[in-house]
ZAMARGU-4260 file (C-alpha; in steps of 0.2 Angstrom, whole numbers, plus 5000, padded with zeros to 4 digits):
<rodrens>
0) 4241/5229/5048 | 4237/5224/5066 | 4242/5209/5075 | 4224/5204/5079 | 4220/5186/5077
5) 4210/5183/5062 | 4214/5200/5054 | 4224/5192/5040 | 4215/5189/5023 | 4228/5177/5017
10) 4235/5165/5029 | 4249/5153/5024 | 4253/5138/5034 | 4269/5131/5028 | 4288/5129/5028
15) 4301/5142/5031 | 4319/5139/5025 | 4335/5147/5021 | 4340/5143/5003 | 4358/5140/5000
20) 4359/5144/4981 | 4373/5140/4970 | 4374/5146/4952 | 4382/5134/4939 | 4384/5133/4920
25) 4373/5117/4920 | 4366/5105/4932 | 4379/5091/4937 | 4375/5073/4932 | 4378/5059/4944
30) 4396/5059/4949 | 4400/5075/4941 | 4408/5090/4949 | 4404/5107/4942 | 4412/5124/4947
35) 4399/5136/4952 | 4400/5155/4950 | 4390/5161/4965 | 4384/5156/4982 | 4370/5165/4991
40) 4360/5163/5007 | 4342/5168/5003 | 4326/5167/5013 | 4314/5154/5006 | 4303/5139/5009
45) 4287/5136/5000 | 4276/5144/5015 | 4287/5159/5017 | 4288/5162/4998 | 4270/5161/4996
50) 4267/5173/5011 | 4280/5185/5004 | 4272/5185/4987 | 4255/5189/4995 | 4262/5203/5006
55) 4271/5211/4992 | 4256/5212/4982 | 4246/5221/4995 | 4237/5207/5004 | 4236/5207/5023
60) 4246/5191/5027 | 4249/5180/5041 | 4262/5165/5041 | 4260/5150/5053 | 4276/5139/5054
65) 4292/5135/5064 | 4310/5140/5063 | 4324/5135/5074 | 4332/5146/5088 | 4348/5147/5077
70) 4355/5162/5068 | 4345/5156/5052 | 4329/5158/5062 | 4334/5175/5067 | 4337/5180/5049
75) 4321/5172/5043 | 4310/5181/5056 | 4318/5198/5053 | 4316/5196/5034 | 4298/5191/5035
80) 4293/5204/5048 | 4302/5217/5036 | 4290/5211/5022 | 4275/5216/5033 | 4270/5198/5037
85) 4262/5194/5053 | 4274/5182/5061 | 4266/5181/5078 | 4261/5163/5074 | 4279/5157/5069
90) 4286/5147/5083 | 4304/5143/5087 | 4310/5125/5091 | 4326/5124/5102 | 4329/5106/5097
95) 4328/5107/5078 | 4338/5118/5066 | 4329/5130/5054 | 4324/5122/5038 | 4337/5122/5024
100) 4335/5120/5005 | 4351/5117/4994 | 4347/5124/4977 | 4358/5123/4961 | 4353/5136/4947
105) 4359/5132/4929 | 4352/5138/4913 | 4338/5147/4921 | 4331/5131/4929 | 4334/5124/4946
110) 4336/5108/4956 | 4332/5108/4975 | 4335/5097/4990 | 4325/5102/5006 | 4330/5097/5024
115) 4315/5101/5034 | 4322/5104/5051 | 4310/5114/5062 | 4297/5113/5049 | 4294/5095/5053
120) 4290/5099/5071 | 4274/5110/5067 | 4259/5103/5074 | 4240/5104/5072 | 4239/5113/5089
125) 4251/5126/5083 | 4239/5130/5069 | 4224/5130/5080 | 4232/5144/5091 | 4231/5156/5076
130) 4212/5152/5071 | 4205/5157/5054 | 4191/5168/5050 | 4177/5170/5037 | 4184/5178/5022
135) 4202/5172/5024 | 4211/5162/5010 | 4221/5149/5019 | 4235/5141/5009 | 4245/5125/5013
140) 4258/5115/5005 | 4268/5098/5008 | 4284/5104/5016 | 4276/5102/5033 | 4269/5086/5040
145) 4254/5080/5031 | 4243/5078/5047 | 4246/5097/5049 | 4240/5100/5031 | 4225/5089/5035
150) 4221/5098/5051 | 4224/5115/5043 | 4211/5112/5029 | 4198/5105/5041 | 4200/5120/5053
155) 4199/5132/5038 | 4183/5125/5031 | 4175/5125/5048 | 4179/5143/5050 | 4171/5147/5033
160) 4188/5151/5024 | 4193/5147/5006 | 4206/5134/5005 | 4221/5133/4993 | 4232/5118/4993
165) 4248/5117/4984 | 4253/5098/4984 | 4272/5101/4983 | 4283/5092/4984 | 4271/5078/4977
170) 4269/5064/4989 | 4262/5047/4984 | 4247/5042/4995 | 4242/5060/4999 | 4227/5060/4987
175) 4214/5061/5001 | 4220/5079/5005 | 4216/5085/4988 | 4198/5082/4991 | 4198/5094/5006
180) 4204/5110/4996 | 4193/5122/4986 | 4208/5126/4975 | 4222/5114/4971 | 4237/5121/4962
185) 4251/5110/4955 | 4264/5109/4941 | 4265/5096/4927 | 4278/5086/4937 | 4267/5085/4952
190) 4252/5081/4942 | 4261/5066/4934 | 4266/5060/4952 | 4249/5062/4959 | 4240/5056/4943
195) 4229/5065/4930 | 4215/5071/4941 | 4199/5081/4939 | 4190/5090/4952 | 4180/5079/4964
200) 4167/5092/4968 | 4157/5104/4957 | 4164/5119/4966 | 4182/5113/4967 | 4196/5120/4955
205) 4211/5111/4949 | 4225/5123/4942 | 4240/5116/4933 | 4255/5128/4930 | 4264/5126/4914
210) 4279/5136/4916 | 4282/5147/4901 | 4266/5141/4893 | 4255/5149/4906 | 4242/5139/4916
215) 4226/5129/4914 | 4212/5126/4926 | 4197/5114/4927 | 4182/5121/4936 | 4164/5116/4935
220) 4167/5105/4920 | 4175/5119/4910 | 4194/5121/4905 | 4202/5138/4906 | 4218/5142/4898
225) 4230/5156/4902 | 4243/5160/4890 | 4261/5162/4896 | 4273/5177/4895 | 4289/5178/4885
230) 4302/5184/4897 | 4321/5182/4900 | 4322/5169/4914 | 4335/5173/4927 | 4330/5161/4941
235) 4314/5151/4941 | 4316/5146/4960 | 4299/5151/4968 | 4289/5155/4952 | 4276/5142/4957
240) 4275/5149/4975 | 4273/5166/4968 | 4259/5160/4957 | 4250/5153/4973 | 4253/5168/4983
245) 4246/5180/4970 | 4232/5168/4966 | 4227/5169/4985 | 4229/5187/4985 | 4217/5190/4970
250) 4204/5177/4977 | 4204/5186/4994 | 4199/5201/4985 | 4184/5193/4977 | 4191/5192/4959
255) 4184/5180/4947 | 4194/5164/4944 | 4199/5170/4926 | 4206/5186/4933 | 4214/5178/4947
260) 4223/5166/4936 | 4229/5179/4924 | 4235/5190/4939 | 4245/5175/4946 | 4252/5170/4929
265) 4258/5188/4927 | 4266/5189/4944 | 4275/5173/4941 | 4282/5179/4925 | 4289/5194/4934
270) 4297/5183/4948 | 4308/5173/4936 | 4316/5189/4930 | 4324/5192/4947 | 4336/5182/4958
275) 4330/5172/4973 | 4313/5165/4979 | 4307/5176/4993 | 4318/5190/4988 | 4313/5189/4969
280) 4294/5191/4972 | 4286/5206/4963 | 4278/5221/4971 | 4261/5228/4968 | 4269/5243/4959
285) 4278/5231/4947 | 4261/5222/4944 | 4252/5238/4940 | 4261/5238/4923 | 4261/5220/4920
290) 4243/5216/4924 | 4230/5230/4923 | 4219/5232/4933 | 4229/5225/4948 | 4218/5217/4961
</rodrens>
């Protein structure tokens, strides 16, 4: 992979966090204190997770985002570069700490509190300095300022790129952004917050991930259903991000929607069998046996 602008086929514009992950026997209720069994610092953030997923699956990947000039920022950049991701468009903000997510994992499920930090300082101009090209698949989420998401989708469409929007965390009043995306990927909770919704254009695709039950998609008036995989869940953190990154990878290689959804679903099922968000993403070698033929 080179550092040439526009070289990447999957370009992720999004958040970059350090995940502070605590393992517990169950999730505490309000006012309850639970003794945890483990504490880890793991690279994460929806943008970084999706970029790692794409890169590990073999896609040429660029990440556009912001971290602080703190030690967490150093750790994050080192990790991302080590995954083969082009981080030349990741800026550093001296006035804001790197983004942080506080995660409690219990019974294989998780709850998350995100403190945006430097992610909140990302601007449309930052995105414009790493322009997109025809053939790119551009991915965005809601852990960065919504005006940046809007600008990203507009710039991507003008460049002839395919746009994938993951409206997470779901934010009321953000419906207008969904209309700008070619592919919208959300889970059941996000769909409930944003309201039951069908694609607004004949060429738009709505994908709803269903956890262990798989996924469904509405495209061109047709509904597609992808069956889930029965696996032992270790940590579901980042499973949705894995799905998005894998879907973008398959789409960037020209695969059909059905094949791309199956590939993404298989990748997500592998991710939940490993600990961590970014660190738990599957590799192309792992996918070779889980989803033949691999994109």
